[in-house]
N, C-alpha and C positions, 0 to 999 in steps of 0.2 A: 767176560769183557775183554777186548783187546787192550794191552797196555801200550802206553807212549813208546816204550822201548822197542816195540815190535815195528816201529817206523823205520829204524835204522836197518833192520832185515829187508823191509819192503823196498827201500831205497837201492838195495844191491841187486834187485831183480829187474827184469824187462830188457828190452833191446836198447842198446846205446843210441844216443841222438845222432852220434856220427854216421850210423847206417842211414838214418833219415836224410841227412844232408848229402850224403853220396848219392842216394837214389834221386834226390832233388836235382843234383848237378847233372846227373845223367839225362834227365828228362829235359832240362834247360839246353844241353847240349845238342839234342835232336832237332831244336828249332832251326839250328844253322843248316841242317839238311833240307829243310822245307824250302828255303830259298833257292838252293842248287837244283832241287827237284823241279821247281817252277820253270827253270830255263833248260831243263833237259830236252833233248830231241825226241826221247820216248817218254813223254811227260806222264802218261797214265801209269806206265810200269814204275817210274821213279816215285811218283805220289803214292802208289799203293805200297811201296816198300817203306816209305816214310810213315804212312798211317800205321802199319803193323809195328814200326819201331815205336811209335807213340803208345800204341796199345800195350806193348811189353813195358815201356817205361811207367805208364800210368798204373799198370798192375804192380809193378815193383814198388812204387812210391806208396800206393794204397796199402801194400802188405807191410811196409815199414811203419806206417802211421798207426796200423792197428795195435800193436803191442804197446805203443806209447800211450795211446787212448785208454787201454786197458789198465796200464800201470797208473795213470793219472786218476782214473775213477776209483782204483784201489786206495790210493792215498787220500782221496777226498772222503771216501767211506770211512776210513779210520779216523780222520779229524772229525767227522761228523759224530762218530761213535763215542768220541771222547770230549764232547762239549762241555760236560759237567766238570770233569777232571781238569780240562784246560782252564775253565772258569775259576776253579779253586786255586790252581797254580798261579794264575795271574793275580788272584786276590791276595795271596801270600806274599807274592814278590813285591806287590804295590805297598802292603803293610810294612814290610821290612824296609822299603825305600822311604816310607813317610815317617816312621818313628825314630826318635833320637837314640843313638846307641847305648847311652847310660841307662835309659828307661827300659830298654829291652833286656838288658844284662843284669839289672838289679835282681837279688835273690834274697829271701828272708833269712837264710842261714848264714849270710855274711860273705866275706871275700872269697872264701874257698867255694862256697856255692855259686857265687857269681862267676868265678873262673870256669867251673865245671859247665855252667850254663852256656857261657861263652863258647866253649869247646864244642858243645852239642849243636849250638845254633850255627857254628862255622861249618860243622859237618852237614847240617841240614841244608844250609845255603849251597854248598857245593852240589849236593844232590839235586836241589831245586834248579840250579843253574845249568846242570847237565841235561835235565829234562826240558828246560827252557831252550837250550841250544838245539836239542833233537827237534823240538817243536818248530823252531825257526828255520832249521835245514829243510824240514819237510815242506813248509809253505813256500820256501824259496824253490824247491824242487818242482812243486806244483806250477809255480809261476813260469819256470824255465820250460816245462813240458808244454804248458799252454801256448807259449810263444813259439816253440818249435813246430807245433802242430798247425799253428795259425799260418806261420810262414810256408810250411809244406802244403797246406790247403791253397794258399794262393798260387804256388807253383802248379799244383794239380789243376785248378781252375784254368790258368793259362795254357797249360798243355791240352786240356780238353778243348779249349777254344781254338788252338792251332790245328789240332787234329780234325776238328769240325770244318775248319775252313779248307785243309787238304782234302777232306771227302768231298766238300762242294765243288772243288776244283776237278776232282775225278769225275764227278757226275756231269759236269758241264763239258769236259773233254770227251766222255763217252757219248753224249748227245752230239757232238760235233763231228766225231770221227766218221771216217768213211765205212760203208758196210763191210763186215767181215768176209773174209773168203769163205765159201762153202764147199764142203765135200759132197753134199747131196741136198736136195729139197725134201723137206718134211712132207709125208703123205698123211693128211689128217685122219683118213680112214683106217690107215695101216695103224696109227698110234691108238686110235680108239679100239680096235680089235685087240691090239697087245695089251691094253689096260683091262679090257674085259675079261681076258683070260688069265690075268695076273692077280692071284690071291696072296702072293708073297713077293718080297723084293727079289728073291732067288728065281722065282718063275718069270718075273719081267726080264731079268738079266739073260736067262736061258732063251726067252723069246727074242730078245734083240740079237742073241748070237746066231739065230737062224735067219735073220733078215739081211737084205743087202746093205744096210746102213754101216756095218762093220768094215770101215775102210780106214786103215791108219794114215795119218798125214805123212807125205813123203819125207824122209830123212828123220823121222821121229824114233824109229825102232832102235832099241839099245839092248835087246835080248833080255829085258826084264831086270836090268841092273838096278841097284839102289842108289841113294844119294840125294833123292828128291826132298825139297823142303815140305814140312807140313803146310797145309793150305790156309791154316788159321792159327792165330796166337792163342795158345791155351795150354792146358794140362791133361795128359792121357790118364783118364780115370778107369778105363777097362781096357784090358789087353786082349789079344788074339785068343779067340775060342773059350773065353771065360763065360760067354753066353752062346749056346749052340744055336739059337734062333737068329741071334745077331752076332757072328763070330768075329766082326771087325773091331776097330778102336772106337771107344767113346772119348770124345775131347771135350773138356769143359772150358768154354769161353766166356769172355766178357759180353755183356749186352751189346747188340748191334755190331759185334766184331765183324771185320772184313774178311771175306773169304776169296782167296786168289788161286790161280792156276798153278798147280805144283809142277806142271809140264805142259809143253804144247799138245794139244789134243782136240779131238772132234767131239762135239756134244752129241751123244747118241740119243739122250732123253733129258727133258727138262720140264718138271712139273710136279704137282702133288702125287702122293701114293700112299694109300691106306693111312696108317697112323704115323708114318715117317716124316710127315710135313713135306716141304718142297724137296725134291730129290734131283740131282744132276748126276748122269752117268757119262763118264768120259772114256774116250779111247785114246790113250797116249801112244800106243804102239800095237802093232798087230798081235791079236790073240790076248790082249789084256784090257780089262776094265777097271776104272777107279770110280767108286760110288761115293758120293757126298750127300748125306741126307740129315735133314733138320733145319734147313735154310729158310729164312723168312722171306727173302727176295733172291731172284735169279737174274743175272745179266747174260745175255746171249740167247740164241735160239738153236733148236735142233738143226744139225748140219753144219753149224758154224765151226770154223777151225780157230780156236783161241790160243794166243801165244802165252808161253810161260811167264808167270808173274803178273798177268792181267787179272782184275777183279772178276770172279764169276757169280758173286752174290754177298749176301750179308746174313748175319744171325738175327734173331728177334730181340726185342727189348728196346729200351731207350738209352742212348749214350750217356745221358747225364745221371744214370742209376749209380755210376762210380761215385759221384759226389754224395748222393743220398745215402749210400752204403757207409761211406766214410764218416758220417755224422753219428753213427751208432757205435755201441761198444758191445763187443761180444756178438756181433751180428754175423750173419752168413752172407757172403758175397752173392749178389744176384748173378747167376750164370745161365747160359744156354749150352745145349749139348749138340755137338756135330758128330755124326756117325760117319766113320770112314771104313770102306771095305774094298779090298783089292781082290779081283778074280781073274783067273785064267781059264784055260779049257778044262782044267781039273777042278774047278771050283774055287771057293775062297782060299786065300793064302795070307800068311802073316804079313800085315802091313810093313813090319819093319825090314823085309827083304827089298822093299821098294823105296821106302823113305829113308832119310838120312839117319845114320846110326845115333847122332848126337841128339836126335829128337826122341829117342826112347825114354 
């Protein structure tokens, strides 16, 4: 059985609440950017940046809440396991407090026995007091953790509401914007033939390379240089060539994460493909393709030229799953997976050569 003394060790573990407060402050600070984005000339791009900032802030706050929730659960389990011992402790303390000192210290062997009994009782009282203090500190810590988490949950809820409002503004702005410039018009028959002969993603990419669709936007070529941002907020879980059948990156994202254009590019293909889910194939520069697979929704059509920073789609799942996850302990964050592949005339290449180094 776990002893009460173990509580002191438990109190020394876990993430400090200060980290949680800092994460909350960061998320609150993002709300100021939302108002500025609403008045931006390029409203869609600005709002998209705000949404991705919210996504990162929500993820950070959720991560900081998790260890505190786990710590609180451990403390509560220890208290629950010690109910009988705590009851005995409280009973002894109440007895000591209720009895008169002479009656407690009386001893049949006389004054010497009474003196010895008093010394033993004093020693026992000190031990009991130490145990009582440890119990009191643990209960106070549980209440403090609960208060910190409730406050953070309120910030999380507000941040989620603000992000949802920003996404709604993006949707309205996209519906009201003028048609995008087109590099070419899609030929439905040509697309059907490409898909009929594409048993793999590589086959579709090779097929597109043979068509007249590949026309990079003017002024977009940069010689394949890197420095482009990841199109989605998330964590890279698989690096280049870890899977020969899918040699690109796997990025774990939050549910319904917004996916934006890493660079100005022409949409060569947009739609479902095999077991990849919805796939978008972009041509940001001559001789280069950037493939994004696993989206639940796609913005834009084949032939469109979409500017850097604009939304190109979103991942699957429900936005409020962040809150549902945070109500559990030792749970696994609900995630979606975006597959990213970069291809040139020689085939797949390491996305790290094209995306920003700090995204690695």
